[in-house]
N, C-alpha and C positions, 0 to 999 in steps of 0.2 A: 679626456680625464687628466687632471693635474697630477703631478708626481705625488703630492700629499694624499690625494683621494685614492690613487692607485695603491699606495702603501696601506691605507686603512682597509681597502677591500682585500688585499692580500693577507693582512693580519686576520681578518674575519674568516677567510677560507681556512687559514692555518688553524685558527682556534676551533673551527667546526671539525676539522680533520683530526684534531687531537683528542676529541671526546672519546671516553672509554665506555664500554658496555656497562650498564647498570645491573649488577648482579644482586639477586635477592630482593629486588624492588617490591615484588608482591607481598613480601613479609613485613614491610615497613608500615607504620601507622599512617593514617591519612595526612596528618600534619607533617610527618617526616617525608612523605612522598612530595607534598607541595614544596617544602623547603628545598629538597634535593633538586626537583625540576626547576624551581625558580632560580637557584644558584647556577645550575648547569646550562640552562637554555634561554635565559632572559638577560638583556643588557641592564635592566633595572630590577634586580631580584626583589627588593622591598616593595616596589609598586606591583610586581606580578603576584606576590603573596597576598597583597590586599585585594587585588582584582579577583583572584581565584576564590577567596573566601567571601567576597561580596555577595555572591549569588547563593550562598547556603541559606537554607530555611531556618527560621527561628525555632520552629518545632523540631526538637532534636530527634524524637521518635520517628517522625515522618521522614526527616533527612536520612536517618539510618536505614529506613526501608528503601528509599530511593538509591542510596549508595550500594545496597546489596543487589540491586537489579543487574549490576555489571561488575567489572573487575577493574582494579586500579583507579577507582573514581577519585577525582579531585574536587569537583564542584558540579553545579547544575548548569545546563545550557537551556535557556528559556526560549520558548516559541509563543506567539500569540494564541490565545484560546478565544476564538470568535464563535458566533452563532448565526444560523440562518433561520429566521422565524417564518411562519406561514407556509411551511412545506406540507401541502395536502396530499396524503397518500391513502388511497382506498377510502376516501371520505373522512379521514382523521387528520387533524392538523398537528404537526410536530415542530418543535424548535430544535434544530439539529446543530450539535457542536462540531466545530472544525478547528484543527490545529495546523496552521500553515503560515509561512512567512511571506507569501506572495499576496500582496494586499488586494489585487483585483479579483482573486478567486472567490473569496467570501461575498464580495459585492456582486459579482456576476451570478453566483448561485442564488443569492437573495432576489436579484432582479428577475431571474427565470422563475423562481418560486412564486413571486407576486404575479408575474405574467400569466401563469397557468392556474393560479388560485381562482380566478373568475371564469376559467374555461374548463372546469371539471376536475382540475388537479391531476395528479399522477396516479397511475395504476401500477401495481407491482404484484408479481406472482412468483413463488418459488417453484421451479420446475423439477428439482431433484436435490437430494442431500447426500448422495453417495460420495465417500472419500476412499482413496485407495493407497496401498503400500505394497512393497514387494520384498521377499527374501530372494536375493540374487545369489545363485550358486552354480558350481561347475560339477557335472557328473558325466561320465563316459559309459555308454552302454546302449541297449536297445530302448528306443523312445517308448514304444508301446508297453514294454515291461515296467518302466518307471511310472508311466501314466496309470496303469492298473494298480500298481503298488500304492501310489499316492492316493487314489480315490478310496482304496480300502482303509487308509489310515486317517481320513478326514475326521471321523468321530473322535479318535484318540488325540488328534491335534487340537481339536476344539476343547476337549476335556483338559488338555494340558494348560490352558489359559483361563479356566473358569474362575480362578481367584481374582483375575483382573477384569473379567467381563461381567461378573455377577451383578454388580451395582448398575452398570450401564444397561444390562439386559432388563433390570427392573424399571428403568426409565424409558424402555421401548427401543433402545439402541443396541449396539454391539456389533458382532461380526455378521455380515450379511451373506458372505460367500467366500469360499476358498477354491482356487483353481490353479492348475499347473500350466505354465506357459512355456512352450518350446521355442527358444531363440537360437538354436544351434546353427541355423543358416547364417546368422549374423556373427556369431562367435562360437568356436568349437566348444561343445559341451555346456553351453550356457543355457540355463533354465531359470524360471522365476516361480516362486509361490506367490500368487497374487491374492491379496486380501482386500475385500470390499467392506466398508464400515459405515455405520451411522453413529455419530458421536453426540447426537442430540444438541444441547446448548453449548457444549464445549467445542473449541476448535479441534482438540483431540490429538495433537501431535505426539505428546508424551504417551497417551493411551495407546495409539497405534504403534509407535515405535517399540514400546515395551512388549506388546503382543508379538510383533514380528520377530523380535530377538529371541523370544522363547520358542516360537514356531520353528525358527531356523535351527536352534540347538536341538530341539526335540526331533525334528525330521532327520537331522544328521545322525543322531543316535539310533533312530529307527532303521535307517539305511545300513548303518555299520553293523547292526545285529541281525540283519535279514539273511537267513540261511540260503534262500533261493538265489541270492546274488553271489557272483564269484568275488574273489578278493579285490579285483580292480573296481567292480561295481559297488563294493561296500565303502569305497573311498569317495565321499562327497565333501566338497570344499565350499563352505559358505563364504561368499565374498563380502556381502553386507546385507543388512536388514534395515530398511528405512521407508518412511512414508513418501508419497509423491505429492509435491505441491501443485501438480497439474490435476485439477479436479473437474473435468468437463461434464460430469454428471452431478456435480453440486453447483447448481446454476439457478440464477434468478433473472427474471425479465421485468424491466421497468418501461413504462410507455406513457405517452400522452396522445390525445386525439381531439380534434375539433374540426368544424367546418372551415374550409380555406377562407371563406369570407370573414370568419371570426378572428383571423390573424391581422385584420386592419389595425394599424397603429400609426398615429400621426408622425411618430419619430422615424418610421421606416423610410419615408420619402419615396415610396413606390407603392404600387397596388399590392393587395394581399396575394393575388395570383402570381405576380412577378416575383414577389418575395418567396413564395412557396417553391417556385421553379428554380430560382437561384439556390435556395437552401438545399433542395433535392440534388441539384447538380454537385454542390459541394460535398454532400455525403457520398455520392457516386464516385467522385474523384478520389475520396479517401479509400475507396474499394479497389481502385485500379492503379494508384500511384503510391509506391512505398514511401517516398519522401514526404508526401502529405499525410499518409496513414500514421507515420511515426509521431508527428506533431499533433495530429487529430487525437490519437489515443493518449498522448501525454496530457492533453487538456482534460480528457475524461478522468484520468488518474489524479489530476490536480484536486478534483472534488473527492474522489474515492479515498485517496491516501489520507486526506485531511480528517475524514470521519473515522477511518480505520485507526489512525494515530490517537484521536481523541478518545476512542473507546478501548484503548489498550490492546489492539490487535496487531498482527504482523503485516505491515504494509509491503515488506519485501516479498513475502510469500504471495500476497494478493497480486502484486505487480507481475511477478514471474509467471504466475498462472494466466493472468489476463493477456500478456503478450504472447505466450505460447498458444492460447486459444485463438488469438488474432491471426496466427499462422497455421491453423489446423488443416487448411487445404493445400499447404505448401507455399503459399504466398502471403506475406504480411499485409493485412487489410484493416481498415477502420472498423471499430467494434459496433458502432451504432448503425441503425437501419432506418430507411425512409420509404414511405409509400404515399404518393399523392394521386388519388384516383377517386372517381365518383364524388367529387367535390369535397373530399375529406383529406386532412393532413394527419398522417399517422407517423409518429416518430418513436423509436424504441431502442432498447439496449439489452442484449442478452449477455450476461456476465457470469463466468464461473467464480464463485466467491466462498471460500472456506473461512468463516470467522466464528468466534464464540462470544457468549455473553456471561459465561461463568469460567472460573479457573484462570490461572496465569495472571498477567497484569490487570485483567479486567476486574479481578477481586482485590488486588494488592495496591495498585496505584490510586491515590486519593482522587485525582482528577478523572481517571477512567470511571471510577464509581459514580462520581457526580454526573459525568456525561451520560451514563446508562440510566441513572435516575431521571435526568432531564428528558430522556427519550421514553420514559414510562416503564423502565426495567424490561426491555424486550427480550424475548427468546432469540436464539440464533437466527431462526428463519425471518422474524420481523426485522432484526438488525440487517440481514441481507437485503431486504426490501428497501430499507432506509438508505443504506450505502449506495445501492445501485441507482436509486432515485436521484441522489445528489450527483452521481456521475453523469446521469442523463441531463439533469438541469444545467450542470456546468458546460456540457457539450452543446446544448441548445443555445446557451448564452454566447459561447465563443463563436459558433458558426453564424449565429444571427449578427454578431458584430462584424464578422469577416465579410459577409455578403451585403452589408449595408454601409455603416460609417467607417469600417476598418477597425482592426483590433487595437491600434495604438491610441486612438482617441480616448477610450475609456481607461485603458491600461496605464497610459502615461499620466492621466489625471490622478490616479491612485499613487503612481510612482513619484509624483511631485512632492509628496510629503517626505518620502525617503531622501530625496535630493535636498530638500530644505533642512532636514535633520542633519544630513552630512555636512552641509555648509553652515550649521549652527545658527540658523535664522531665529530671531526672537519672535514673539507673538505678533508684533506689529508688522514685521517683514513677512511673516507667514500669511497674514491676512491680506496684505497688499499683493503678494505673489499669487495667491489663489484667485484673486479678482482679476489680475492682469492676464493670467494664463488660461482664463476661461475660454477664450477664443483664439489663443495663440498656440503655435507648435511648441511642445515641451521637449527640451533636451537639457542635459547637464550644463552645457555651455551657456544656453539661453538663460537658465535660472541663475547661474553664477554671474553672468553679465548684468542681469536685472538687479540682483542684490548689490553688486558692486556700484551700480548707478545710485541706488538708494543710499548706500553708505557714504559715497562721495558727496552726495547732495547734503546729507546731514552734517 
């Protein structure tokens, strides 16, 4: 590094270290926030201000709605909104929206959907809809005494939340069960009030959390006023009241099945029987090797997350639950399952999936509303089936590529466009590059060198 460059770098470090905390930032207007951030953190403030405003929506009301989804919002961050047509689920064909920046994912899901369209399509069944949450508390005393007291107070506890549960009860949901869980072997004095819920078409996080907080306060008051308890026993400390994103009893199964002979495809370059066996081995490997299981499940969530995002649901909760479920026996395993016997190929995915089709962003975000309308305005259970199906489709496409042509052939063809965009290729160069790399290995260097050759030639 030259002396001049070293001085520039040192000045940049010094400038960064001299920055002061921004007090009262959240109270500034949106424009004031942009101006301050541009001046403090960008080398070209004028350009930064233009770029940040460039992605605002022209519709001011919609932009204001989006701004209010979060805090300290400056602008919008755009992702592609794509679709997978011809997804046949239980005999009905869907066009499924997906929001994702990885170009090969939508293409892979679409390819899998078309593959199974002529082979009976996908089947999907909801196996359970139960969601859970806990009031975590500390209490010291005789366990049997607390258990008896709790059971006697269940009717009063339920009564304490009727204002919140009445509408949900009318829709067929609500609190399914309350129970006391003794965890004192794990932590001194640690207990839980476990609530089980059916939130119908809502994801239900706010509903569950509000109920749990009331239950915690009410039970604390009950214990404090119970004459049969001594002074120490009347002291109950609520640690927290919160739903769990682990919902192993809110689960959906998606599957495909056909005769092994029906897997014949000229592009496989192997027999249907060999393909089925290699595919099955790949699934079994995901069950026994954690390094493969992680990438295997990441591929499944490529599809799942994209639909969850498109429909305004919480992909972080869905992912956390899915990965916990993959570890439910103490070892992290691939989520999909395979059976090749009796001449049949059976591929399936069991997935815990707590999503909603009403409330939250599903009702507020304009694109989420469009996504749900595109899907036929499904209830939560139908949405579970659609999301799980795309997860299975994505997994089928990924594993199919892995055991045949390899993952990079298709992936890099899709990635070629990103490389060409990065290198600012014009339409003629893009067309020539796509033709040239049809049968060539694609890499950033190879594409850059190809374009350099074209440009020098011209």
